[in-house]
N, C-alpha and C positions, 0 to 999 in steps of 0.2 A: 518586507521587500515585495515589489510587485513583480508580475509575471516576466516582465522584461529584465528586470534587476536580478532574478533568479537565473535567467539564460546568461546573463553578462557574468555573473560569479562563476557558473559552470565554465564558460568559455575561458575566463581568466585563470581558472585552476588548472585547466586541461592543456590550454594553449600558451599560455605565458609562464606559469609555475612549472608545468610538465608533469603534473599528477595524472596518471592513466584514468579515463573514466571509470574503468573496471575497479579501480581502488577507490574512487568516490562512492560507488555504489557497495562495495564491500564495508567502508566505514559506516554509510547510512544504514545498512540492513544490520549490522552488528549492533549498532546503538538501539535500534527498535528491538532486536532479540533480547538486550539486556534488560530493557523496560518490561518486556513480556515475562521474563524470568522473575523480576521484581513483583510484578503484579500477581503472579501465580504461586508465589513462594509457599503459600501455605496449603496448596493443593498437592496431594500426593499423585505422582505420575499424570500430570495435567496434559490435556488434549488441546490442540490449537487446530483450527481449519482457516487456511490462507485463501483468499479468493484473489487471484492474479489477473492482470490484464497482459496484453502482449507488447507494452512498451516498457520502459525504464522503471516505471513504477511497480510494474509486475516483476521486473528484475530484482528490485529491491525486496520484493516478497520471497524469491527464490533464496536470496541471501539469508533471510530470516529464517526461512524453513531449514536450511543447512545448520545453522548454528543451534535451533532449537532440536534438531535430531542429535546432534552432537551432545547438548546438555540433557538427552534421555527423555525428551517430551514425545509424546504420541502425535504425529503431525498429518494431517490431510492438506495436500496442495492442490488447488483447482485452477486449471488453466481456462480462463474464459475468453475463449477466441481460439482460432486455428494456430496449431503448433508452428506451421511454417511462416507465420507472420512475426514470430520473435526472432529479433535481429540484433545485433552489435553486442554490447555489454550484457543486455538482458539475456541473449542466448547463450553467452558464455556461461552464466550462473544457472540457466535451465540445464544446460548440458552437464554441467558439474554435478548438479543434483541428481539427474537420471543416472549418471555414470556411477553415483554411489549406491545405486540401487533403489532409490526413492521412486515410487510411482507417482508422477504428475498425472492427475485425473483431468480429462478433458470435460468441457461443459460448454454447449452451444447456447449463447444467449438467446438465441431465437426459438429454442425448444418450446413446444406447446406446453408441456407439464414443468416448465420452468422452476415454479415455486417448490414442487414435488422434489426435484433433483437438489435444489438448494438445501432443503430441509435434510435430506437423507445424507448429503455431504457432512453437514454440520451438528447431526444427530447428538453426538456425544462431546462436542466442543465446549471447552470452559471458556474459551475466547475466541473470536473471531478477528482475522487480520484483513483489513481492507487495502489490498494493493492494486486497484483496477485503473484508476486514472491519477496522474499527478497535476502539478500547477499548470501545465500546458494546455489543459483542456479548454476549448471554446466553443460556443455556441450550444444550442440545445442538444440534449442527448438524444440518441435514437431511441424509439420506443422500447426495442428489446433490452437495452441498457437501464432504461427507468424501470422497467420490469425487473431486472436483476437486482437493482439497488433496492427496490421496494421490497423484494423477497428477503434480501440480506437483513433489512431493517426489521422485516416481519418475524424473524427468528427469536426475537426477546434474549438475545444473547450479548454480553458486552462486546463492543467492537473497539479494536485499535486502528485508527487510520494511519497510513503511511504517507508523511508530508502534508497531505491535506485530505479532508474526507471526499471521496469520489463523487464528482457531480458538483461541487462547490466550486464557483468561480473565484480564482485566486485574486483578483483585484477588487471585486464589489462584494464579495462574500454572499452573494445570492445563489441558491440552488438553479442549476440548469436544467430544470425540468423536475429533476429529483436529485437528492444528495444523501450520502450515508449519514446516519446519525451516531456519531461515535461517542464512546466514553472518554476516550482520551485520543490525542493526536500527537504524533511524535513529527514535527516539523523541523527542516534541517536549515542550518546557519541563523535563520532569523524568522521571526513571525511573520506570517504573510499579512499583506495590506489588507486582504479581505476580510481577515479575522477581526480586524479593528473597525473596518469601514460600515459593517452592517450590525446593528444591535441584535439581530437573529441568528448571527453566524455561531454564537456559542451553543446554540441548540444543537449544531452539526458537530462542532470541534470536540466539545466536552473538555476536559482539562488539557492544556496544552504544556507540551516539553519541546524544548528547543535542544537539538541535537547537533554535534559537530560531523562534518564529512573529512575532517583531518587537516583542512586549511581554512583560515579566516580571511574574509576579504579585507583590503586596507580601508582604514577609515577615510 
């Protein structure tokens, strides 16, 4: 699917079929959490660090964090941006996570010692979850988010990307200044056009898994 097709599927599911967006987000996040559990099945009391943006991709991350906490994981959830910018379905899931007593830790992407903070957050992580940006991202990343992505890549830990590696263009498969280099990507409904459009995209997506959001588009 292209970026526009992704939007049309979401609109179809919500407006025509009547599945609330928060339910789609729950299904997406739960699918990712299930794969995380499989990947870390051999690790005793695994630790996962999630870097979440302020949009719906970050909302998926909050759902993942909740399911991993329920499964007994040690979880660090890092909100990369201003708390008040989180709205809609993403805010619903952020609020749920905080009401459960889970500390969502703030990170200013413009912080001068950004790499130091990123390293401290992920110090004990067996796996990093990238939930910064989704398929709607267009145009070159700001310098601060390029630095954040480079710092996460520099951790040397396996990364699971939610829907698409942050910074990768959905349609072309090219990095928008920088992109997460994931070990695996859980993408929703269908493989994204950019994953096949660029021979270099696999360097960023890693192994690709396609997960359901609870409804499938009509053929």
